[in-house]
C-alpha positions as CSV (number, residue, x, y, z in Angstrom):
1,M,-3.7,-12.6,-8.1
2,K,-2.6,-9.2,-6.8
3,L,0.7,-7.9,-8.1
4,A,3.1,-6.1,-5.7
5,V,3.9,-2.6,-6.8
6,G,6.3,0.1,-5.6
7,I,7.8,-0.4,-2.2
8,D,5.9,-3.7,-1.7
9,A,7.6,-5.2,-4.8
10,I,11.0,-4.3,-3.4
11,R,10.3,-5.5,0.2
12,N,9.0,-8.8,-1.2
13,N,12.2,-9.4,-3.2
14,P,15.0,-7.4,-1.7
15,K,17.9,-9.4,-3.3
16,L,16.7,-8.3,-6.7
17,Y,17.2,-4.7,-5.7
18,I,20.1,-4.6,-3.2
19,G,21.6,-8.0,-3.5
20,D,23.0,-9.5,-0.3
21,C,23.7,-6.0,1.2
22,E,22.1,-5.0,4.5
23,P,20.0,-1.9,3.6
24,S,22.1,0.4,5.9
25,G,22.1,4.2,5.8
26,Q,25.5,4.0,4.0
27,I,24.3,1.7,1.3
28,L,21.0,3.5,0.7
29,G,22.6,6.9,0.8
30,T,25.3,5.9,-1.7
31,G,22.7,4.5,-4.1
32,L,20.6,7.6,-3.8
33,A,23.6,9.9,-4.4
34,G,24.3,7.9,-7.6
35,C,20.7,8.4,-8.7
36,A,20.9,12.2,-8.0
37,L,24.1,12.5,-10.1
38,T,22.5,10.5,-13.0
39,S,19.4,12.8,-12.7
40,G,21.4,16.0,-13.1
41,A,22.7,17.0,-9.7
42,R,26.3,18.2,-9.8
43,R,27.2,18.6,-6.1
44,V,25.8,15.8,-3.9
45,K,26.4,15.5,-0.2
46,I,25.7,12.4,2.0
47,E,25.5,12.9,5.7
48,L,24.9,10.5,8.6
49,L,22.9,12.6,11.0
50,A,21.5,12.3,14.6
51,D,19.4,9.4,15.7
52,G,20.1,7.3,12.6
53,W,18.8,9.8,10.0
54,V,20.7,10.1,6.7
55,S,20.5,12.9,4.2
56,V,21.4,13.2,0.6
57,S,21.4,16.8,-0.6
58,A,22.2,18.7,-3.7
59,E,22.3,22.1,-5.2
60,R,19.0,21.5,-6.9
61,D,16.0,19.3,-7.2
62,W,17.1,16.2,-9.1
63,I,13.8,14.4,-9.0
64,T,11.2,16.7,-10.6
65,P,13.1,17.6,-13.9
66,S,14.2,14.0,-14.5
67,R,11.0,12.1,-14.4
68,P,9.7,10.3,-17.6
69,E,6.9,12.2,-19.3
70,K,4.1,10.0,-18.1
71,F,5.1,10.7,-14.5
72,K,5.6,14.5,-14.8
73,D,2.3,15.3,-12.9
74,W,2.9,13.0,-10.0
75,P,3.6,14.7,-6.6
76,L,7.0,13.9,-5.0
77,P,5.5,11.8,-2.2
78,R,4.0,9.4,-4.9
79,V,7.2,9.4,-7.0
80,V,9.4,8.2,-4.0
81,V,7.2,5.1,-3.4
82,S,6.7,4.1,-7.0
83,L,8.7,2.0,-9.5
84,I,9.7,4.7,-12.1
85,P,12.4,4.3,-14.7
86,Q,15.7,6.1,-14.2
87,V,16.0,8.5,-17.1
88,G,19.7,8.4,-18.2
89,G,20.3,5.2,-16.3
90,R,21.0,1.6,-17.3
91,Q,18.5,-0.5,-19.1
92,N,15.6,-1.5,-16.8
93,E,17.0,0.7,-14.0
94,I,14.5,2.3,-11.6
95,R,14.8,5.5,-9.6
96,Y,16.6,4.8,-6.3
97,E,14.2,6.8,-4.1
98,V,11.7,3.9,-4.1
99,I,14.4,1.5,-2.9
100,V,15.3,3.9,0.0
101,S,11.6,4.2,0.8
102,A,11.2,0.4,0.9
103,F,13.9,0.1,3.6
104,S,13.2,3.2,5.6
105,R,10.9,3.9,8.6
106,S,10.6,7.6,7.5
107,L,11.5,9.6,4.5
108,A,11.1,13.4,3.8
109,L,12.0,15.8,1.1
110,K,13.2,19.3,1.4
111,S,12.9,21.7,-1.5
112,G,13.9,25.3,-0.7
113,D,12.3,26.0,2.6
114,T,9.5,23.5,2.2
115,W,9.5,20.1,3.9
116,I,7.3,17.2,2.7
117,T,7.1,14.0,4.7
118,A,6.4,11.1,2.2
119,L,6.7,8.2,4.7
120,G,6.6,7.8,8.4
121,D,7.5,10.5,10.9
122,D,8.7,14.1,10.2
123,P,12.4,14.5,10.6
124,P,13.2,16.0,14.1
125,E,14.2,19.7,14.4
126,L,17.8,18.7,15.0
127,V,17.9,17.0,11.6
128,R,16.2,19.9,9.8
129,K,18.7,22.4,11.3
130,C,21.5,20.4,9.7
131,L,19.9,21.0,6.3
132,V,19.0,24.7,6.6
133,D,21.3,25.6,3.7
134,A,20.5,22.7,1.5
135,E,18.4,23.6,-1.6
136,F,17.1,20.1,-2.0
137,A,17.4,17.0,0.1
138,V,16.0,13.5,0.7
139,V,16.2,12.7,4.4
140,F,15.5,9.2,5.6
141,K,15.7,6.9,8.7
142,P,16.6,3.4,7.6
143,Q,14.9,0.4,9.2
144,S,18.4,-1.0,9.8
145,V,19.9,0.3,13.1
146,R,23.4,0.5,11.6
147,H,24.4,3.3,9.3
């Protein structure tokens, strides 16, 4: 028997992770913003962008410094598709980035001036221009057509 891990585990049992909600950009963005705040961000901004893209940005990287010790060496693209405990969160809570990844066509991270595509397509230039002043952002395109 093969166990589902990461985004496959979430896709195989969505009700366990998001209940009866449709995984829209608004739902996913709100959950991700909560994760960012729990992880140490102080100013978080959610934006519904062109062509169905959504961004959650903050004044600093909230993922890298808040990973449990055994995940410290993992690159960001691996972190956002893996079931990792949420440091400072509720008991048995996982980081929300993996939930966003499970219900998105594409997902990218911006740290400083560097963009890293973790899933699917690169964000278009129009989306990137909206985040030119953001220090850190997770940008995704939900599978759901509604925001």
